[in-house]
C-alpha positions in Angstrom: -154.9 12.9 59.4 -153.1 15.1 56.9 -154.6 18.4 56.0 -155.4 19.1 52.4 -153.0 21.4 50.7 -152.6 23.0 47.3 -149.9 21.6 45.1 -148.3 22.6 41.8 -146.6 20.2 39.3 -143.5 21.8 37.7 -142.6 19.1 35.3 -144.1 15.8 33.8 -147.4 17.7 33.6 -149.0 15.1 31.3 -148.1 12.2 33.5 -149.3 14.0 36.7 -152.6 15.0 34.7 -153.2 11.4 33.7 -152.5 10.1 37.2 -154.9 12.7 38.7 -157.6 11.8 36.3 -157.3 8.1 37.0 -157.6 9.0 40.7 -160.6 11.4 40.2 -158.7 14.3 41.7 -159.9 17.7 40.4 -157.2 20.0 39.0 -156.8 23.2 37.0 -154.2 24.3 34.3 -153.3 27.8 33.0 -150.3 29.3 31.5 -149.6 31.5 34.4 -150.1 29.0 37.3 -149.4 25.7 35.7 -151.0 22.4 36.9 -152.6 23.0 40.3 -154.5 20.6 42.4 -155.5 20.0 46.0 -154.7 16.8 48.0 -153.4 15.6 51.3 -149.6 15.1 51.8 -149.8 11.2 51.8 -151.6 11.2 48.4 -148.8 13.3 46.9 -146.1 11.1 48.3 -147.9 8.0 46.9 -148.3 9.7 43.6 -144.7 10.8 43.3 -143.6 7.2 44.2 -145.9 5.7 41.6 -144.8 8.1 38.9 -141.1 7.4 39.6 -141.5 3.6 39.6 -144.1 3.2 36.9 -143.2 6.0 34.4 -139.6 6.7 35.2 -140.3 10.3 36.3 -137.0 10.4 38.3 -136.9 14.1 38.7 -140.6 14.9 39.3 -141.1 18.2 41.2 -144.4 18.8 43.1 -144.4 22.0 45.1 -146.6 22.8 48.1 -148.2 26.3 47.3 -150.5 26.5 50.4 -149.9 29.8 52.2 
């Protein structure tokens, strides 16, 4: 089972925000840190694929910020 990590969305924030709300995933947004959420790796892979296929977010960038 994948461990839960902290992720940051660098672009397509509104699309990522909408997807997270539809999936009931808590997230936070601030000017300094951007859009940050916690989820397992498999969820992020599925989300990136869905956003690329459904919304055309070809250059979506989600960064693992877990330290």
